[in-house]
LOLUM-362769 format. One record per residue: x, y, z of N, C-alpha, C in turn. Coordinates in steps of 0.02 Angstrom, whole numbers, plus 50000, padded with zeros to 5 digits. Example, Ala and Ser with C-alpha at 12.3 -4.5 7.8 and 13.67 -1.06 7.14 Angstrom:
<tivos>
506604971650390506154977550390506604983550390506424988850354506844994750357506455000250394
</tivos>
This chain:
<tivos>
517815023549726518215027049768517775031849770517475035949825517095042349821517505047349871517725052549859518105056449888517475060249948517905059749992517335059150060517615066650096518095069650089518325073750145519065076650146519215079850189519955082550182520155083250273520955080650262521205082150325521445089750331521205091550387521325098950402521965101550447521875098350514522395103550575522505096650639522935098150650523265092350704522575095550764522365091350812522035091050854522265085450900522495091250983522675086851031523295085051031523585079651062524125077051055524365070051037525005068951007524825060051014524605057950920524455064150874524375063250799523565062750789523295065350828522525066550825522385073350778521855071350739522025075750674521095079550654521085084250636520255085850631520125085950543519565083050543519425081650475518745084650450518615087850403517995090750372517925084150327517095083950323516975078050309516195080650252516515077650190516125080750153515335080050127514925081250097514075078850096514285071550083514745070950028514825061250005514935057250075515095058550129515175056550165514855050850177514705044450197514405039250212514035041850282513365039550279512995039550354513145034550407513315028650359513425024450411514195021150396514495025750416515215024950408515545019750463515705014950460515975011050520516775011750534517135015750569517725016850570518055010550588517845004450625517995000450634518324994450551518004993950530518054989350465518164995250401518225002050402518255004950330518785010150333519355007950289519935013050311519745019750256520035025850269520015031150233520725030450204520395030950117521175029250092521445038650070522155038350078522335043650056522805046149997522955047749945523515045849926524285048649945524765043149939525195047649962525905044749913526365049949879526775049849822526615045649786525885046949769525525042249711525215035649714525265034349799524965027849803524385029049841523755025249840523045024149899523595020849958523465024250010523635019550055522945021150113522945015650138522215014450191522395016850247522115021750282522265024250342521825020750406521745015950452521325014550479521315017550564520585020350591520435021250619520705019250695520885020250740520995018850819520295023350848520275028150835519865032750868519445036850817518685036950819518465043050774517735044450791517725053550792517285055850834516845058550777516265059750779516165064650744516205071850797516245079650754516405083850783515595088850736515115091950761514635094850737514415093050685514075095350625513845094250567514175089150510514695093650497515385091150459515775091750446515945088650513516935086550546516915081950586517505080750610517865073650652518355075650665518515070550718519205069550765519375062350744519945062050750520155055550708520795053750750520965048950754521845046350767521835037850729522355039650685522535034650655522995028150653522815021050669523335016050697524015017950663524665014750708525225017950668525265026850674524785031250684524985035350656525055040550753525455038750786525315040450851525735048450884526065051950831526625056450845526315063750807526505068450824526155075550772526615075150734527335072350713527595074350663527475069550601527145062750606526955058550575526225061950536525795062750587525295066850579525255071750529525605075450547525785082150505525795080550422526125074550421526045074250336525665071950303525055072850365524395069050307523955075550292524155082150326523705088250328523705090950250523015094950237522925094750167522615091150120522715082950139522565077050098521855077250122521525076450044520925071150042520915066350050520265062550059520265057250096519625053050036519585045450031519075043549991518795036750033518475034850020518225030050062517925024650012518125018150009517875013349966517015010249962516635012649936516005010349969515825003149940515294998049970515254992649961514934991449905514764984649864514484985249802513884987549834513384984749877512904987049892512424993649896513294999549917512785005649901513085010049860513295005049811513615008849746512575009149701512465015649637511955014549615511945007849599511095006549560511145000149528511634999249456511605006649425511995005749352512645007449361512855009349406513655010149424514055004049436514665003449427515254998349399515765001249400516314997649452517234999249408517204994249370517724994349319517914993249281518444986749271518844985749367518964978449392518194974949411517734976949403517204971649398517204968349366517494969749291517344963449240517964961449212518274960349277518864952149284518564946449284518744942349260518334936449244517914937049195517594943049164517104942649115517484937449052516854932549005517074930548962517234935448912517604936048852517704941848809517504940148747517144943648700517234942848626517534947648586517994946748553518324951648532518374952648424517894958448424517864959548353518464966548324518934959048273519524966148245519224968248180518964974648197518664980348135519364979148086519004980148009519584978447957519614973347923519754965047981519624959347960519294955447968518674956748024518134955148044518314949748083519084947448091519204940848131518774942848196518674935448245518424937148297518784930848343518954932348405519354929748454518804928048519519154925048560518724920948611519184924448676518884925548744519454926348776519254927748836519584931548901519264931648964519784940348988519464941148996519544949149059520194944049108520654944549101521174941849149521254948649214521404954049195521694958949237521454966049209521284970849250521044978749232521794982749273522124985849240522624989149260522614996849258522414999949312522255006949329522625011649335522715015049278523265019949269522865027949250522875031849266522515038549275522845042449184523335039549151523635042149079523405036449053523265029549047523215025148995523025017949033522445017949066521785011849083521845006649036522005000349079521924994449012521544988649035521434986449004521044978249019521754973848987521814968449038522174963449006521764957348986521884954948930521554949148922521794943348884521724938548906521874932048901521574929048843522054928548787521624925348710521884922648703521594915448683521984911348664522694908448687522954910748740523274908048786523804912648779523774918648762524124926248750523774931348799524454933248813524334941448866524164945948790523474949448801523384956048755523194962148778523484967948802523264973248853522824978348793522244980548802521764984448763521884990448819521544994848783521455004048804520745001848827520615003948907519995003548934519705009948925519415008548858519045019048824518385014448798518015020248807517225017048787517195014948730517535015848673517545018048606517695009448594518095006948637518264997648624517614994348648517394997048670516814990648709516164992548672515964985548639515504984348610514684985148647514994980448714514254979348757514434973648802514104975848856514204971348931513714968848957513644962148971513194960048993513064954149054513104960849083513034957049173512924951449213512234948649182512054944149201512304938349169512664937049101512974930749080513684931349096513954940349119514774939249139515044939249077514744941049013515094942648941515144951548924515774953048903516224958348881516324957348794516084962548774516104962448692516624970248669517104967648624517354974048629517704973048539517684978848521517844980348432518354984248440518774980548413519684983548413520004986948345520394990248361520574993648270521064986948259520934986048171521374982048166522104980948171522474976648189523174975548213523364976248285522814976648320522864978248388523164972648439522594966548405522714960348449523594957748410523894958048363524384953948355525074955548373
</tivos>
């Protein structure tokens, strides 16, 4: 997700809002298909545009679907929004950890030199402790999603190598 702007003030009647667009706002933004993502009570909420009009070089006015009163629109004031960029819009070497779901996993346990095979079954996104859920020989194992535990990623072969401390698999 890319942070792309801020919701500034009410505009008109019926839930209209004014936005400030950051430099990261995509030039080819399609309001009919791409929602603006706002964090509300710790959850990422997609807001789809009924109306979207550019105002000047770095602004826009918007009306969101299901946001038809000033009272509902006021809840969004001051919030920043993000946009999920499509895969082809990413930098060539950029990826998201959830892109690794389905990759075959080779796990080396340090200290014992034991190796395991499995698959990345899921990615649990958490600011405090992001985790990979690995399916290793029919068992679910949670592994912290940190650089120190990733030994290498082969995107062409869809493989990832983990180097884990002794006892994490057990």
